[in-house]
N, C-alpha and C positions, 0 to 999 in steps of 0.2 A: 504494500498497499503506500503511497505516495505523500509525502510530508504534506501537512497544511501551512500554508502562507496568512500570518495575521497582521494586520496593520494596526498598528498604535494610535489611538485615538486622543485628540486634543486634550480633554479633559484628565488622559491616563498621564500626561506627559511628564517627568522628573519623578514619577512613581520607581518603584522596585518594579522588577521585571516579575518576581514570583508573588508579589501581592497583586498585580495587574492579572494573572493568567488565573489565581486561585478566583478574584473576582468574576473574572467571567464564566469559569468551571467550579461553580462551587462544588465543595467533596470530593475534590482531586488531588489535593496537599499531598497524601503518601506518593500518588502515581507521578506527579510533577517531582518531586524531591528525587526520585528514582530517575526521571530522565535527566535532570540539571547532573547530578552525579555519573549519570550515564556518559555524558557530551552531547547529548541528542538534541539541544536546543541553540539554534545556531542564530546567524545573523543573515543579510544576504550576501554578504562577501563569504560568507563558511565559517566566520569566528562564532568559537562556541563561548555562549553566555552564560551568567551566574544568576542565581536568583535575584541576586543582591545588586545586580546589573541595573544603572536607570536607566530609561528608556524617555524618548523623543518623541514629539509629536509626527505621523507618517512613515515613522520606523518599521521595516520589515521584520517578522521575526517569522524562523522557520521551526516547526516541532512536529513531534507525532501524538496526534488525540489517542486519548484511550478509548479503547474499542468496546462495543458494548458488547454484552454476555449474549452467546449464540447458542444456539442447538444444530452441533455436527451433524450435518448431511454423510451417512455413512456408505457415500458410491464413489467411487474413485471417478476421474477424467482420465480417458483414454486418449495418450496420443496418435494419431492417425497417419500425421508425416510434418517433418518439419526441412526446413533449410532456412538459408541466410536469408530471407525475406519474409516468410510466412510461418505458423504455424495451424495444424488444422485438428481439432480435436471431438472427440466424441462425448457432448455433455450429457450427464445423467441427469435424471429427474431432479426437483427440490434445490438444485442450486444455481442461484443467480448471476448471469454473463458476468456484470461487475457490478461492486460495491453501491448499494441504493438503501437508504434508511439503517435501519437496524441487523440490516446482511452485511457485511462487510469480510471479512474472512472467510463465511462460507459464500463466495462466489469463484466463481474460475479464474477471473482475472486475477485477483489476490493468490488463488492456490497454484496455479500456473507460475506466474511470477516466480513463485517460492519454491515451486519443484524444479522447476526449469533455470533457477537462478537467471533471471533476464529481466530487470525493469523495465524493457524498452517495449514490453509486450501489450498490444491495446487490440480494442476488438476490431473489426471491421466492420461488424453486423449483431445484432443481438437476435436471443431464443430468449421467451416467456422463461422464468424461474421454472415453472412447471411442464415444460415442452424438454424432449430431450432430443439428442442427436446432434448432427455436424456442425461446427462451428466455427469461422475462419478467425485468427486472430494476425496481427502483421508485427512483425519484430525492427524493419527499418524504418526510421520513422520518414524518410526521406519518400518511401512509395507508398504510405498508409493513406494518404488523399485516394490515390488511385486505384485502390484496392475497396476503398469505401465505395467508391463514384460508383461500381462494379454493380451495388444494392442499391445505392440511390435511384442508379437511373434505370433498372431493373433487366440489366444484362446478365446478373446472376440468375441459373437455373434452377430451380429448386421443387423437390419431391419431396413433400410428406407423405406420413401413414398413418391412420389413428383405425381405432376399434368402438364402433358405435352400431345400434341395434337396426334393423334390419326392417324397411318398409315396404312390405310387397305392390303397393298400391306407387311406389314413389318411382319413376322412369328415369334410370340412369343410363352414360353419363351424363351429366347438365352443367350448367355453367350458371354460377349464382353470382348477380351484380347488386352492389349496394350503395350507399354513403354511409359511412362510419363516421361516428363525433365521440370522443370521449373528453370528460372532464377533468382537470387535473385536480388528484388528490380524492376522487373514486376510480374504485376496483374495474368495475363493470363499463365496457364501452356501449354505444347503443347506436341503433340506425335513425337516422333520421332523411325524410322527404329530400329532394334534390339529386343534381347530375353524382351519378356513381362514382366513387373514389376507390372501389375495390370492386375484385372478381377472382374467382377460384371455380377450378373445375373439379368436379367431384367424381369420382370411378368407385364402382364395387368390384374390389377385386375376387375375393372369396366369401362365403358365408363359412361361420363357426360355430353350429349348434345354437344358432338362432341370432348372433351373432355377425357383423360382417367386417370384415379388415377393409379397407378404403385408400385410395390413392388420391389425394389430395394435391393440385395443380398451382399455385397462386399464381397469378399475374402482377398482384401487388401487395404492399406489406404493411397493410393498416394494425395497430393493436389487435389482438384478439380475433382476426380477420376470418382465418379456418374453424374458431369455436364458434364463431356467431352462424358463420352461413351454415355449418352443420346442423346446429339448433334451430335454426330459420327452416330446414326442411322437415324438421321431427325427427332428427337422427343425431340428439346431442355425443358428443364424447364422452367414452364413458370414463367415468372419474375427475369430471370436471365441476369443479365446488363453485362456478360463478354461472353456468348459462347451464339449463333457462334459469335455476333458481340460485342466489349466495347462500350458500352453506360456510359454517365456519368450521375449520380444520387446525389441529391444534399441530404447532411447530414439531412436534417430535413425532407424529403421525405419519408414516410412512407406508401404510399399508394400503393406498391405494390412489398410484398415480394417475394422473390424467392422460391417458392412451393416445396419446398423440407424439409425434417422432418424426423430426427433421432428416429422413432416410437418407436423402440425396444432394449433393450440390456441387454443379458442372459450371464451367466458365472459362472464357478465354484470358488467359493471363494479361493483365495489361503491361505486362514490365517486359516478357520477351516472348508474348503470343501463342505460346503454346497451350492445349486444350487440356484442363484439371478437369480431373472428376474426383471426388469422394464420398467413400458410402459408408453409411454407419454400420457398426457390429451388433446395435441392440436390437433385441424383440421385445416387442409388445404383447404383454400375458392379458390374456382375458380373463374375467371375474369368473369366481367358483361357479358361481348361480346361473345357468342359462338364461338367456333374455327370450322374452316372446316376440311375436311382430308387432313393432310399435303402431301400425295402423296408420289411419290419416291425424294428422296432430289439430 
């Protein structure tokens, strides 16, 4: 995890740095004392700062914030491919792509930086915390934008797999288009009237005792797009805690994952023009109790 940059405010000028930090982060005195002792609190030029160091207005200070208590996700991040420019991994369910909110260490980015000992790593795109599968990281900052643009421009070819109920009255394959919106701070996205900004092709690959294995081909990458489009067809993805209805799931409960997998990622490499293709090694397990025909929604 990268250090945090703090800037001293005018009203804090002239005070001891330790007092300023304790006022900003109450209850962290013991943690901060250890960070000062370790020489981990530094100025913009890298000089080690002490708790007694007087600070000035607009002075930048770098330090590592105390991490929140997190429930450990008991699944490994598999490296599928690695070279001097990119690292491709097979992300497990329940692990966030990058730090967000209370989940910091339990993210692919932090785990990968630690395991590969490379602080340059950055995600070229994201997968939802509950979605597993192929995820691309860049190594060289000089080419990061080129790989990120693959996803922003829609030139990355993505194939997903999902398990969901079967509806005998549903004609597949089908293409779903809708306009998806999301309010910051609210977990569920929603569909609104207007020009579609999302498109997904849905195919039924096989039936498994009442459940179906589906191939999902998104042409766009809106938040929760595949989950919403499947739910809108009356075949919500198994294990989805948000659609059709939101339900609370304990952070330590890993028994019923969202059966959604980023199965395949392919693209023309923006640096050398070679064709790249990466396929997940993971499998989606159906639930123990067989489903019945979902019928008409």
